[in-house]
N, CA, C and O atoms as CSV, one atom per row, in Angstrom:
chain,resi,resn,atom,element,x,y,z
A,1,MET,N,N,125.001,-60.082,22.709
A,1,MET,CA,C,125.302,-58.675,22.927
A,1,MET,C,C,124.008,-57.887,23.122
A,1,MET,O,O,123.014,-58.117,22.433
A,2,THR,N,N,124.040,-56.987,24.041
A,2,THR,CA,C,122.886,-56.178,24.389
A,2,THR,C,C,123.201,-54.707,24.144
A,2,THR,O,O,124.316,-54.247,24.389
A,3,ASN,N,N,122.196,-53.977,23.655
A,3,ASN,CA,C,122.370,-52.527,23.543
A,3,ASN,C,C,122.366,-51.964,24.957
A,3,ASN,O,O,121.395,-52.145,25.692
A,4,LEU,N,N,123.421,-51.294,25.337
A,4,LEU,CA,C,123.598,-50.814,26.701
A,4,LEU,C,C,122.909,-49.480,26.969
A,4,LEU,O,O,122.830,-49.041,28.116
A,5,ILE,N,N,122.414,-48.839,25.921
A,5,ILE,CA,C,121.728,-47.553,26.091
A,5,ILE,C,C,120.245,-47.823,26.322
A,5,ILE,O,O,119.585,-48.459,25.499
A,6,ASN,N,N,119.730,-47.338,27.441
A,6,ASN,CA,C,118.309,-47.491,27.750
A,6,ASN,C,C,117.774,-46.180,28.317
A,6,ASN,O,O,118.471,-45.166,28.303
A,7,SER,N,N,116.544,-46.197,28.813
A,7,SER,CA,C,115.911,-44.958,29.283
A,7,SER,C,C,116.595,-44.367,30.515
A,7,SER,O,O,116.413,-43.186,30.814
A,8,ASP,N,N,117.384,-45.177,31.235
A,8,ASP,CA,C,118.103,-44.676,32.412
A,8,ASP,C,C,119.486,-44.130,32.073
A,8,ASP,O,O,120.171,-43.596,32.945
A,9,THR,N,N,119.898,-44.258,30.822
A,9,THR,CA,C,121.212,-43.783,30.385
A,9,THR,C,C,121.143,-42.281,30.122
A,9,THR,O,O,120.237,-41.806,29.437
A,10,ARG,N,N,122.095,-41.543,30.666
A,10,ARG,CA,C,122.157,-40.095,30.428
A,10,ARG,C,C,123.144,-39.814,29.301
A,10,ARG,O,O,124.219,-40.409,29.233
A,11,ILE,N,N,122.763,-38.904,28.425
A,11,ILE,CA,C,123.613,-38.539,27.290
A,11,ILE,C,C,123.812,-37.024,27.290
A,11,ILE,O,O,122.869,-36.258,27.489
A,12,LYS,N,N,125.051,-36.614,27.066
A,12,LYS,CA,C,125.377,-35.195,26.895
A,12,LYS,C,C,126.131,-35.049,25.584
A,12,LYS,O,O,126.853,-35.956,25.169
A,13,VAL,N,N,125.962,-33.907,24.935
A,13,VAL,CA,C,126.690,-33.623,23.699
A,13,VAL,C,C,127.393,-32.275,23.842
A,13,VAL,O,O,126.990,-31.431,24.643
A,14,SER,N,N,128.437,-32.090,23.061
A,14,SER,CA,C,129.237,-30.868,23.156
A,14,SER,C,C,128.508,-29.645,22.620
A,14,SER,O,O,128.727,-28.535,23.105
A,15,SER,N,N,127.644,-29.831,21.629
A,15,SER,CA,C,126.917,-28.698,21.049
A,15,SER,C,C,125.745,-29.216,20.225
A,15,SER,O,O,125.674,-30.400,19.895
A,16,VAL,N,N,124.830,-28.312,19.900
A,16,VAL,CA,C,123.698,-28.613,19.025
A,16,VAL,C,C,123.606,-27.485,18.003
A,16,VAL,O,O,123.714,-26.312,18.359
A,17,LEU,N,N,123.410,-27.835,16.746
A,17,LEU,CA,C,123.361,-26.858,15.659
A,17,LEU,C,C,122.370,-25.738,15.973
A,17,LEU,O,O,121.191,-25.998,16.217
A,18,ASN,N,N,122.842,-24.511,15.967
A,18,ASN,CA,C,122.031,-23.315,16.231
A,18,ASN,C,C,121.273,-23.394,17.562
A,18,ASN,O,O,120.270,-22.705,17.751
A,19,ARG,N,N,121.753,-24.228,18.471
A,19,ARG,CA,C,121.095,-24.473,19.773
A,19,ARG,C,C,119.653,-24.919,19.607
A,19,ARG,O,O,118.827,-24.705,20.495
A,20,ASP,N,N,119.346,-25.537,18.476
A,20,ASP,CA,C,117.991,-25.987,18.153
A,20,ASP,C,C,117.801,-27.425,18.652
A,20,ASP,O,O,117.819,-28.374,17.868
A,21,THR,N,N,117.621,-27.566,19.965
A,21,THR,CA,C,117.500,-28.910,20.540
A,21,THR,C,C,116.187,-29.590,20.164
A,21,THR,O,O,116.090,-30.815,20.238
A,22,VAL,N,N,115.182,-28.825,19.764
A,22,VAL,CA,C,113.906,-29.420,19.364
A,22,VAL,C,C,114.074,-30.239,18.089
A,22,VAL,O,O,113.501,-31.322,17.969
A,23,ASN,N,N,114.855,-29.732,17.137
A,23,ASN,CA,C,115.018,-30.414,15.855
A,23,ASN,C,C,116.296,-31.228,15.731
A,23,ASN,O,O,116.344,-32.171,14.941
A,24,PHE,N,N,117.343,-30.886,16.497
A,24,PHE,CA,C,118.646,-31.531,16.309
A,24,PHE,C,C,119.292,-31.983,17.617
A,24,PHE,O,O,120.509,-32.160,17.674
A,25,GLY,N,N,118.497,-32.172,18.663
A,25,GLY,CA,C,119.039,-32.472,19.984
A,25,GLY,C,C,119.535,-33.892,20.175
A,25,GLY,O,O,119.353,-34.757,19.318
A,26,LYS,N,N,120.168,-34.113,21.325
A,26,LYS,CA,C,120.780,-35.398,21.662
A,26,LYS,C,C,119.768,-36.526,21.749
A,26,LYS,O,O,120.135,-37.686,21.560
A,27,GLN,N,N,118.505,-36.226,22.030
A,27,GLN,CA,C,117.484,-37.264,22.152
A,27,GLN,C,C,117.319,-38.066,20.862
A,27,GLN,O,O,116.862,-39.209,20.895
A,28,PHE,N,N,117.686,-37.478,19.743
A,28,PHE,CA,C,117.522,-38.147,18.454
A,28,PHE,C,C,118.612,-39.174,18.164
A,28,PHE,O,O,118.499,-39.935,17.204
A,29,LEU,N,N,119.669,-39.207,18.981
A,29,LEU,CA,C,120.708,-40.232,18.817
A,29,LEU,C,C,120.154,-41.625,19.084
A,29,LEU,O,O,120.580,-42.598,18.462
A,30,VAL,N,N,119.209,-41.717,20.007
A,30,VAL,CA,C,118.761,-43.029,20.491
A,30,VAL,C,C,117.247,-43.209,20.416
A,30,VAL,O,O,116.698,-44.061,21.115
A,31,ASP,N,N,116.564,-42.428,19.586
A,31,ASP,CA,C,115.106,-42.535,19.521
A,31,ASP,C,C,114.625,-43.652,18.601
A,31,ASP,O,O,113.423,-43.905,18.521
A,32,GLY,N,N,115.541,-44.326,17.907
A,32,GLY,CA,C,115.164,-45.433,17.031
A,32,GLY,C,C,114.595,-44.997,15.696
A,32,GLY,O,O,114.197,-45.844,14.896
A,33,ASN,N,N,114.546,-43.711,15.433
A,33,ASN,CA,C,114.002,-43.186,14.190
A,33,ASN,C,C,115.159,-42.761,13.290
A,33,ASN,O,O,115.955,-41.898,13.661
A,34,GLU,N,N,115.251,-43.362,12.120
A,34,GLU,CA,C,116.344,-43.039,11.202
A,34,GLU,C,C,116.107,-41.748,10.425
A,34,GLU,O,O,116.925,-41.373,9.584
A,35,GLU,N,N,115.002,-41.068,10.695
A,35,GLU,CA,C,114.705,-39.791,10.045
A,35,GLU,C,C,115.174,-38.603,10.890
A,35,GLU,O,O,115.250,-37.480,10.392
A,36,THR,N,N,115.487,-38.847,12.165
A,36,THR,CA,C,115.897,-37.767,13.061
A,36,THR,C,C,117.382,-37.890,13.372
A,36,THR,O,O,117.960,-38.970,13.243
A,37,CYS,N,N,118.006,-36.777,13.784
A,37,CYS,CA,C,119.452,-36.813,14.007
A,37,CYS,C,C,119.894,-35.758,15.011
A,37,CYS,O,O,119.180,-34.801,15.311
A,38,TRP,N,N,121.112,-35.976,15.518
A,38,TRP,CA,C,121.813,-34.942,16.289
A,38,TRP,C,C,122.770,-34.256,15.328
A,38,TRP,O,O,123.536,-34.915,14.625
A,39,ASN,N,N,122.723,-32.924,15.302
A,39,ASN,CA,C,123.663,-32.118,14.518
A,39,ASN,C,C,124.480,-31.284,15.484
A,39,ASN,O,O,123.932,-30.619,16.362
A,40,SER,N,N,125.795,-31.323,15.316
A,40,SER,CA,C,126.647,-30.472,16.151
A,40,SER,C,C,126.768,-29.093,15.518
A,40,SER,O,O,126.453,-28.895,14.345
A,41,GLU,N,N,127.223,-28.168,16.311
A,41,GLU,CA,C,127.611,-26.855,15.813
A,41,GLU,C,C,128.942,-27.037,15.074
A,41,GLU,O,O,129.545,-28.106,15.176
A,42,GLN,N,N,129.409,-26.051,14.351
A,42,GLN,CA,C,130.705,-26.168,13.675
A,42,GLN,C,C,131.834,-26.058,14.685
A,42,GLN,O,O,131.664,-25.508,15.773
A,43,GLY,N,N,132.985,-26.587,14.308
A,43,GLY,CA,C,134.161,-26.533,15.171
A,43,GLY,C,C,134.488,-27.884,15.781
A,43,GLY,O,O,133.598,-28.665,16.119
A,44,LEU,N,N,135.765,-28.141,15.911
A,44,LEU,CA,C,136.225,-29.418,16.463
A,44,LEU,C,C,137.060,-29.167,17.713
A,44,LEU,O,O,137.629,-28.084,17.852
A,45,PRO,N,N,137.151,-30.117,18.614
A,45,PRO,CA,C,136.476,-31.415,18.581
A,45,PRO,C,C,135.026,-31.298,19.057
A,45,PRO,O,O,134.662,-30.345,19.746
A,46,GLN,N,N,134.218,-32.270,18.685
A,46,GLN,CA,C,132.860,-32.439,19.194
A,46,GLN,C,C,132.854,-33.750,19.977
A,46,GLN,O,O,133.733,-34.591,19.784
A,47,ASN,N,N,131.872,-33.928,20.858
A,47,ASN,CA,C,131.827,-35.198,21.583
A,47,ASN,C,C,130.429,-35.566,22.030
A,47,ASN,O,O,129.530,-34.731,22.125
A,48,ILE,N,N,130.284,-36.863,22.302
A,48,ILE,CA,C,129.077,-37.429,22.898
A,48,ILE,C,C,129.528,-38.138,24.166
A,48,ILE,O,O,130.456,-38.946,24.135
A,49,LEU,N,N,128.876,-37.837,25.273
A,49,LEU,CA,C,129.189,-38.457,26.556
A,49,LEU,C,C,128.002,-39.313,26.977
A,49,LEU,O,O,126.872,-38.830,27.055
A,50,ILE,N,N,128.267,-40.589,27.247
A,50,ILE,CA,C,127.217,-41.519,27.652
A,50,ILE,C,C,127.507,-41.963,29.077
A,50,ILE,O,O,128.567,-42.521,29.360
A,51,ASP,N,N,126.558,-41.711,29.972
A,51,ASP,CA,C,126.679,-42.065,31.390
A,51,ASP,C,C,125.706,-43.212,31.659
A,51,ASP,O,O,124.492,-43.009,31.699
A,52,PHE,N,N,126.243,-44.406,31.841
A,52,PHE,CA,C,125.419,-45.592,32.052
A,52,PHE,C,C,124.938,-45.651,33.502
A,52,PHE,O,O,125.649,-45.209,34.405
A,53,PRO,N,N,123.726,-46.196,33.737
A,53,PRO,CA,C,123.230,-46.292,35.112
A,53,PRO,C,C,124.060,-47.243,35.976
A,53,PRO,O,O,124.156,-47.060,37.189
A,54,ASN,N,N,124.661,-48.260,35.347
A,54,ASN,CA,C,125.528,-49.222,36.034
A,54,ASN,C,C,126.808,-49.377,35.230
A,54,ASN,O,O,126.861,-48.987,34.064
A,55,SER,N,N,127.827,-49.938,35.838
A,55,SER,CA,C,129.071,-50.198,35.108
A,55,SER,C,C,128.832,-51.258,34.043
A,55,SER,O,O,128.093,-52.217,34.267
A,56,VAL,N,N,129.462,-51.082,32.879
A,56,VAL,CA,C,129.248,-51.965,31.732
A,56,VAL,C,C,130.582,-52.313,31.083
A,56,VAL,O,O,131.574,-51.602,31.245
A,57,SER,N,N,130.587,-53.413,30.351
A,57,SER,CA,C,131.731,-53.799,29.529
A,57,SER,C,C,131.310,-53.623,28.075
A,57,SER,O,O,130.365,-54.266,27.620
A,58,ILE,N,N,132.001,-52.761,27.349
A,58,ILE,CA,C,131.625,-52.399,25.981
A,58,ILE,C,C,132.446,-53.214,24.990
A,58,ILE,O,O,133.660,-53.351,25.144
A,59,SER,N,N,131.768,-53.765,23.957
A,59,SER,CA,C,132.476,-54.553,22.949
A,59,SER,C,C,132.268,-54.041,21.529
A,59,SER,O,O,132.999,-54.441,20.623
A,60,SER,N,N,131.284,-53.161,21.313
A,60,SER,CA,C,131.132,-52.573,19.981
A,60,SER,C,C,130.266,-51.319,20.033
A,60,SER,O,O,129.479,-51.108,20.955
A,61,VAL,N,N,130.446,-50.500,19.004
A,61,VAL,CA,C,129.682,-49.268,18.837
A,61,VAL,C,C,129.177,-49.251,17.402
A,61,VAL,O,O,129.935,-49.508,16.466
A,62,ALA,N,N,127.887,-48.945,17.231
A,62,ALA,CA,C,127.295,-48.816,15.898
A,62,ALA,C,C,126.811,-47.382,15.745
A,62,ALA,O,O,126.127,-46.843,16.615
A,63,ILE,N,N,127.177,-46.779,14.632
A,63,ILE,CA,C,126.857,-45.361,14.440
A,63,ILE,C,C,126.495,-45.107,12.977
A,63,ILE,O,O,127.121,-45.650,12.067
A,64,THR,N,N,125.479,-44.277,12.771
A,64,THR,CA,C,125.067,-43.886,11.423
A,64,THR,C,C,125.257,-42.380,11.284
A,64,THR,O,O,124.577,-41.592,11.941
A,65,PHE,N,N,126.181,-41.998,10.429
A,65,PHE,CA,C,126.436,-40.584,10.151
A,65,PHE,C,C,125.639,-40.144,8.932
A,65,PHE,O,O,125.112,-40.977,8.194
A,66,GLN,N,N,125.552,-38.838,8.724
A,66,GLN,CA,C,125.116,-38.272,7.456
A,66,GLN,C,C,126.364,-38.146,6.601
A,66,GLN,O,O,127.342,-37.526,7.019
A,67,GLY,N,N,126.343,-38.726,5.408
A,67,GLY,CA,C,127.485,-38.594,4.516
A,67,GLY,C,C,127.816,-37.122,4.306
A,67,GLY,O,O,126.925,-36.304,4.078
A,68,GLY,N,N,129.096,-36.791,4.383
A,68,GLY,CA,C,129.528,-35.406,4.271
A,68,GLY,C,C,129.688,-34.721,5.616
A,68,GLY,O,O,130.294,-33.654,5.713
A,69,PHE,N,N,129.134,-35.347,6.664
A,69,PHE,CA,C,129.204,-34.789,8.019
A,69,PHE,C,C,129.612,-35.868,9.016
A,69,PHE,O,O,129.126,-35.901,10.146
A,70,ALA,N,N,130.502,-36.741,8.586
A,70,ALA,CA,C,130.921,-37.878,9.413
A,70,ALA,C,C,132.164,-37.536,10.220
A,70,ALA,O,O,132.943,-36.653,9.863
A,71,GLY,N,N,132.320,-38.254,11.302
A,71,GLY,CA,C,133.562,-38.165,12.056
A,71,GLY,C,C,134.634,-38.921,11.297
A,71,GLY,O,O,134.468,-40.107,11.010
A,72,LYS,N,N,135.720,-38.264,10.971
A,72,LYS,CA,C,136.800,-38.912,10.216
A,72,LYS,C,C,137.749,-39.649,11.151
A,72,LYS,O,O,138.292,-40.693,10.792
A,73,LYS,N,N,137.948,-39.110,12.342
A,73,LYS,CA,C,138.761,-39.758,13.378
A,73,LYS,C,C,138.015,-39.598,14.696
A,73,LYS,O,O,137.738,-38.482,15.137
A,74,CYS,N,N,137.692,-40.736,15.321
A,74,CYS,CA,C,136.918,-40.728,16.558
A,74,CYS,C,C,137.672,-41.494,17.633
A,74,CYS,O,O,138.132,-42.614,17.407
A,75,LEU,N,N,137.791,-40.894,18.779
A,75,LEU,CA,C,138.481,-41.509,19.909
A,75,LEU,C,C,137.440,-41.946,20.933
A,75,LEU,O,O,136.585,-41.158,21.336
A,76,LEU,N,N,137.520,-43.221,21.354
A,76,LEU,CA,C,136.618,-43.736,22.381
A,76,LEU,C,C,137.385,-43.830,23.689
A,76,LEU,O,O,138.397,-44.525,23.777
A,77,LEU,N,N,136.899,-43.128,24.700
A,77,LEU,CA,C,137.514,-43.151,26.021
A,77,LEU,C,C,136.470,-43.557,27.049
A,77,LEU,O,O,135.291,-43.230,26.914
A,78,GLY,N,N,136.909,-44.268,28.071
A,78,GLY,CA,C,136.014,-44.682,29.136
A,78,GLY,C,C,136.486,-44.178,30.477
A,78,GLY,O,O,137.644,-43.797,30.650
A,79,SER,N,N,135.556,-44.182,31.435
A,79,SER,CA,C,135.916,-43.825,32.806
A,79,SER,C,C,135.389,-44.889,33.755
A,79,SER,O,O,134.344,-45.494,33.512
A,80,LEU,N,N,136.114,-45.108,34.825
A,80,LEU,CA,C,135.757,-46.101,35.827
A,80,LEU,C,C,134.767,-45.506,36.821
A,80,LEU,O,O,134.695,-44.288,36.988
A,81,GLY,N,N,134.010,-46.373,37.475
A,81,GLY,CA,C,133.050,-45.911,38.473
A,81,GLY,C,C,133.700,-45.186,39.627
A,81,GLY,O,O,133.092,-44.297,40.222
A,82,SER,N,N,134.934,-45.554,39.955
A,82,SER,CA,C,135.640,-44.923,41.074
A,82,SER,C,C,136.107,-43.503,40.747
A,82,SER,O,O,136.334,-42.700,41.653
A,83,SER,N,N,136.249,-43.195,39.465
A,83,SER,CA,C,136.661,-41.846,39.038
A,83,SER,C,C,135.958,-41.504,37.722
A,83,SER,O,O,136.595,-41.464,36.670
A,84,PRO,N,N,134.631,-41.255,37.781
A,84,PRO,CA,C,133.842,-41.093,36.550
A,84,PRO,C,C,134.210,-39.892,35.690
A,84,PRO,O,O,133.861,-39.859,34.510
A,85,ASN,N,N,134.906,-38.906,36.248
A,85,ASN,CA,C,135.274,-37.728,35.454
A,85,ASN,C,C,136.658,-37.823,34.832
A,85,ASN,O,O,137.088,-36.902,34.138
A,86,ASP,N,N,137.358,-38.921,35.069
A,86,ASP,CA,C,138.681,-39.139,34.482
A,86,ASP,C,C,138.555,-40.141,33.336
A,86,ASP,O,O,138.367,-41.336,33.567
A,87,TYR,N,N,138.655,-39.660,32.132
A,87,TYR,CA,C,138.526,-40.533,30.956
A,87,TYR,C,C,139.902,-41.060,30.589
A,87,TYR,O,O,140.494,-40.653,29.589
A,88,ASN,N,N,140.400,-41.972,31.414
A,88,ASN,CA,C,141.763,-42.475,31.251
A,88,ASN,C,C,141.825,-43.897,30.720
A,88,ASN,O,O,142.907,-44.482,30.658
A,89,VAL,N,N,140.683,-44.469,30.335
A,89,VAL,CA,C,140.675,-45.803,29.738
A,89,VAL,C,C,140.528,-45.635,28.226
A,89,VAL,O,O,139.455,-45.287,27.733
A,90,GLU,N,N,141.616,-45.886,27.496
A,90,GLU,CA,C,141.565,-45.788,26.034
A,90,GLU,C,C,140.958,-47.065,25.480
A,90,GLU,O,O,141.491,-48.154,25.691
A,91,ILE,N,N,139.848,-46.933,24.777
A,91,ILE,CA,C,139.144,-48.098,24.240
A,91,ILE,C,C,139.574,-48.363,22.806
A,91,ILE,O,O,140.014,-49.466,22.480
A,92,SER,N,N,139.448,-47.353,21.948
A,92,SER,CA,C,139.773,-47.545,20.534
A,92,SER,C,C,139.811,-46.190,19.826
A,92,SER,O,O,139.253,-45.205,20.310
A,93,THR,N,N,140.473,-46.162,18.686
A,93,THR,CA,C,140.405,-45.028,17.769
A,93,THR,C,C,139.731,-45.537,16.507
A,93,THR,O,O,140.163,-46.531,15.922
A,94,LEU,N,N,138.674,-44.857,16.088
A,94,LEU,CA,C,137.890,-45.282,14.931
A,94,LEU,C,C,138.139,-44.336,13.765
A,94,LEU,O,O,138.362,-43.138,13.943
A,95,TYR,N,N,138.094,-44.909,12.570
A,95,TYR,CA,C,138.223,-44.126,11.340
A,95,TYR,C,C,137.034,-44.463,10.438
A,95,TYR,O,O,137.183,-45.229,9.486
A,96,PRO,N,N,135.852,-43.897,10.727
A,96,PRO,CA,C,134.656,-44.218,9.945
A,96,PRO,C,C,134.763,-43.752,8.495
A,96,PRO,O,O,135.509,-42.831,8.162
A,97,GLU,N,N,133.986,-44.426,7.650
A,97,GLU,CA,C,133.875,-44.011,6.255
A,97,GLU,C,C,132.905,-42.833,6.165
A,97,GLU,O,O,132.062,-42.652,7.044
A,98,ASP,N,N,133.023,-42.051,5.128
A,98,ASP,CA,C,132.144,-40.903,4.905
A,98,ASP,C,C,130.911,-41.371,4.133
A,98,ASP,O,O,130.725,-41.029,2.965
A,99,ILE,N,N,130.074,-42.162,4.810
A,99,ILE,CA,C,128.877,-42.726,4.187
A,99,ILE,C,C,127.694,-42.564,5.131
A,99,ILE,O,O,127.859,-42.270,6.315
A,100,SER,N,N,126.491,-42.761,4.582
A,100,SER,CA,C,125.268,-42.620,5.370
A,100,SER,C,C,124.740,-43.952,5.894
A,100,SER,O,O,123.657,-43.988,6.478
A,101,SER,N,N,125.463,-45.030,5.704
A,101,SER,CA,C,125.043,-46.345,6.193
A,101,SER,C,C,125.563,-46.578,7.602
A,101,SER,O,O,126.560,-45.987,8.016
A,102,LYS,N,N,124.869,-47.456,8.342
A,102,LYS,CA,C,125.307,-47.802,9.694
A,102,LYS,C,C,126.667,-48.485,9.632
A,102,LYS,O,O,126.890,-49.365,8.800
A,103,GLN,N,N,127.570,-48.079,10.509
A,103,GLN,CA,C,128.904,-48.664,10.607
A,103,GLN,C,C,129.066,-49.242,12.009
A,103,GLN,O,O,128.751,-48.588,13.003
A,104,ILE,N,N,129.562,-50.475,12.075
A,104,ILE,CA,C,129.741,-51.155,13.356
A,104,ILE,C,C,131.229,-51.353,13.597
A,104,ILE,O,O,131.949,-51.867,12.741
A,105,PHE,N,N,131.678,-50.939,14.774
A,105,PHE,CA,C,133.084,-51.049,15.166
A,105,PHE,C,C,133.167,-51.966,16.376
A,105,PHE,O,O,132.583,-51.689,17.423
A,106,THR,N,N,133.902,-53.063,16.217
A,106,THR,CA,C,134.022,-54.070,17.265
A,106,THR,C,C,135.442,-54.067,17.807
A,106,THR,O,O,136.399,-53.846,17.066
A,107,PHE,N,N,135.571,-54.313,19.099
A,107,PHE,CA,C,136.881,-54.353,19.750
A,107,PHE,C,C,136.800,-55.299,20.937
A,107,PHE,O,O,135.715,-55.755,21.298
A,108,ASP,N,N,137.938,-55.592,21.540
A,108,ASP,CA,C,137.961,-56.454,22.721
A,108,ASP,C,C,137.106,-55.823,23.813
A,108,ASP,O,O,137.141,-54.607,23.999
A,109,PRO,N,N,136.329,-56.644,24.545
A,109,PRO,CA,C,135.496,-56.092,25.620
A,109,PRO,C,C,136.336,-55.295,26.620
A,109,PRO,O,O,137.445,-55.691,26.981
A,110,THR,N,N,135.793,-54.190,27.045
A,110,THR,CA,C,136.491,-53.312,27.979
A,110,THR,C,C,136.327,-53.822,29.403
A,110,THR,O,O,135.521,-54.710,29.679
A,111,GLU,N,N,137.108,-53.239,30.295
A,111,GLU,CA,C,136.847,-53.459,31.712
A,111,GLU,C,C,135.537,-52.754,32.046
A,111,GLU,O,O,134.987,-52.043,31.205
A,112,GLU,N,N,135.034,-52.940,33.260
A,112,GLU,CA,C,133.767,-52.334,33.664
A,112,GLU,C,C,133.904,-50.807,33.693
A,112,GLU,O,O,134.713,-50.261,34.443
A,113,LEU,N,N,133.105,-50.130,32.870
A,113,LEU,CA,C,133.161,-48.672,32.741
A,113,LEU,C,C,131.844,-48.043,33.158
A,113,LEU,O,O,130.783,-48.648,33.003
A,114,LYS,N,N,131.910,-46.840,33.682
A,114,LYS,CA,C,130.708,-46.090,34.062
A,114,LYS,C,C,130.281,-45.131,32.959
A,114,LYS,O,O,129.090,-44.892,32.761
A,115,ARG,N,N,131.261,-44.580,32.238
A,115,ARG,CA,C,130.955,-43.616,31.180
A,115,ARG,C,C,131.770,-43.903,29.927
A,115,ARG,O,O,132.872,-44.448,29.987
A,116,LEU,N,N,131.197,-43.519,28.791
A,116,LEU,CA,C,131.870,-43.607,27.499
A,116,LEU,C,C,131.850,-42.217,26.880
A,116,LEU,O,O,130.813,-41.554,26.843
A,117,LYS,N,N,133.000,-41.788,26.400
A,117,LYS,CA,C,133.089,-40.500,25.708
A,117,LYS,C,C,133.574,-40.758,24.292
A,117,LYS,O,O,134.644,-41.332,24.087
A,118,ILE,N,N,132.782,-40.332,23.317
A,118,ILE,CA,C,133.146,-40.441,21.908
A,118,ILE,C,C,133.579,-39.044,21.467
A,118,ILE,O,O,132.772,-38.114,21.428
A,119,ILE,N,N,134.850,-38.913,21.140
A,119,ILE,CA,C,135.394,-37.612,20.750
A,119,ILE,C,C,135.640,-37.614,19.242
A,119,ILE,O,O,136.397,-38.439,18.729
A,120,PHE,N,N,135.001,-36.692,18.546
A,120,PHE,CA,C,135.183,-36.546,17.105
A,120,PHE,C,C,136.299,-35.529,16.897
A,120,PHE,O,O,136.067,-34.321,16.953
A,121,GLU,N,N,137.508,-36.025,16.657
A,121,GLU,CA,C,138.672,-35.144,16.503
A,121,GLU,C,C,138.761,-34.540,15.114
A,121,GLU,O,O,139.292,-33.443,14.943
A,122,GLU,N,N,138.241,-35.255,14.113
A,122,GLU,CA,C,138.251,-34.772,12.731
A,122,GLU,C,C,136.891,-35.051,12.106
A,122,GLU,O,O,136.208,-36.000,12.491
A,123,SER,N,N,136.503,-34.231,11.148
A,123,SER,CA,C,135.224,-34.372,10.460
A,123,SER,C,C,135.438,-34.314,8.955
A,123,SER,O,O,136.399,-33.715,8.474
A,124,THR,N,N,134.530,-34.944,8.219
A,124,THR,CA,C,134.597,-34.848,6.761
A,124,THR,C,C,134.004,-33.525,6.274
A,124,THR,O,O,134.167,-33.165,5.108
A,125,ASP,N,N,133.319,-32.803,7.158
A,125,ASP,CA,C,132.766,-31.497,6.830
A,125,ASP,C,C,133.840,-30.423,7.003
A,125,ASP,O,O,134.571,-30.432,7.994
A,126,PHE,N,N,133.936,-29.516,6.062
A,126,PHE,CA,C,134.944,-28.453,6.091
A,126,PHE,C,C,134.861,-27.617,7.372
A,126,PHE,O,O,135.880,-27.164,7.892
A,127,TYR,N,N,133.644,-27.419,7.870
A,127,TYR,CA,C,133.448,-26.587,9.058
A,127,TYR,C,C,133.500,-27.374,10.366
A,127,TYR,O,O,133.391,-26.791,11.445
A,128,GLY,N,N,133.664,-28.688,10.278
A,128,GLY,CA,C,133.780,-29.504,11.482
A,128,GLY,C,C,132.463,-29.918,12.104
A,128,GLY,O,O,132.420,-30.277,13.280
A,129,ARG,N,N,131.384,-29.874,11.327
A,129,ARG,CA,C,130.092,-30.308,11.864
A,129,ARG,C,C,129.990,-31.830,11.808
A,129,ARG,O,O,130.572,-32.471,10.933
A,130,ILE,N,N,129.244,-32.395,12.752
A,130,ILE,CA,C,128.997,-33.832,12.824
A,130,ILE,C,C,127.490,-34.042,12.840
A,130,ILE,O,O,126.777,-33.337,13.554
A,131,THR,N,N,126.994,-35.004,12.060
A,131,THR,CA,C,125.578,-35.361,12.068
A,131,THR,C,C,125.463,-36.862,12.276
A,131,THR,O,O,125.995,-37.651,11.495
A,132,VAL,N,N,124.754,-37.256,13.350
A,132,VAL,CA,C,124.587,-38.674,13.692
A,132,VAL,C,C,123.101,-38.996,13.761
A,132,VAL,O,O,122.345,-38.345,14.483
A,133,TYR,N,N,122.684,-40.022,12.990
A,133,TYR,CA,C,121.292,-40.455,12.979
A,133,TYR,C,C,121.012,-41.523,14.026
A,133,TYR,O,O,119.981,-41.471,14.696
A,134,THR,N,N,121.907,-42.487,14.177
A,134,THR,CA,C,121.706,-43.534,15.183
A,134,THR,C,C,123.015,-43.817,15.905
A,134,THR,O,O,124.100,-43.704,15.335
A,135,LEU,N,N,122.883,-44.187,17.171
A,135,LEU,CA,C,124.032,-44.557,17.991
A,135,LEU,C,C,123.626,-45.706,18.906
A,135,LEU,O,O,122.667,-45.591,19.669
A,136,ASP,N,N,124.355,-46.806,18.829
A,136,ASP,CA,C,124.128,-47.959,19.697
A,136,ASP,C,C,125.461,-48.370,20.297
A,136,ASP,O,O,126.495,-48.317,19.632
A,137,VAL,N,N,125.429,-48.780,21.554
A,137,VAL,CA,C,126.616,-49.269,22.250
A,137,VAL,C,C,126.276,-50.663,22.755
A,137,VAL,O,O,125.305,-50.842,23.490
A,138,PHE,N,N,127.080,-51.655,22.358
A,138,PHE,CA,C,126.784,-53.044,22.712
A,138,PHE,C,C,127.810,-53.605,23.683
A,138,PHE,O,O,128.970,-53.192,23.698
A,139,GLY,N,N,127.368,-54.536,24.476
A,139,GLY,CA,C,128.242,-55.196,25.441
A,139,GLY,C,C,127.410,-55.888,26.493
A,139,GLY,O,O,126.304,-56.362,26.234
A,140,LYS,N,N,127.980,-55.935,27.708
A,140,LYS,CA,C,127.226,-56.558,28.806
A,140,LYS,C,C,127.490,-55.838,30.117
A,140,LYS,O,O,126.943,-56.219,31.152
């Protein structure tokens, strides 16, 4: 299994806490530093959109939340290269624990996808904030 996120992968997020992208921006999802993080603004749903440079088959997602600010229910949706803006491929629904340790979610390999959208429908935070320290997507 290979981490599918590289320097050519584009990432978008639904919001950044206080619009402070210097301290809490999307770049910290994949910088390899466990001291930095992406923080969302309050309110649900929140999401992370990953646009791969080539079509990929995804078989697992690893994510490290901040305890107390975890996604309680997360929906993984994919889009095909022929229609990248239509997230009509349902991959999995995840129910992460409210812990600060890395959690790995494995599922059957997907068909070839161009984009992955992680939608945080519920949060363990009362205000709906999400904090993610690391994010890895594995497959081929």
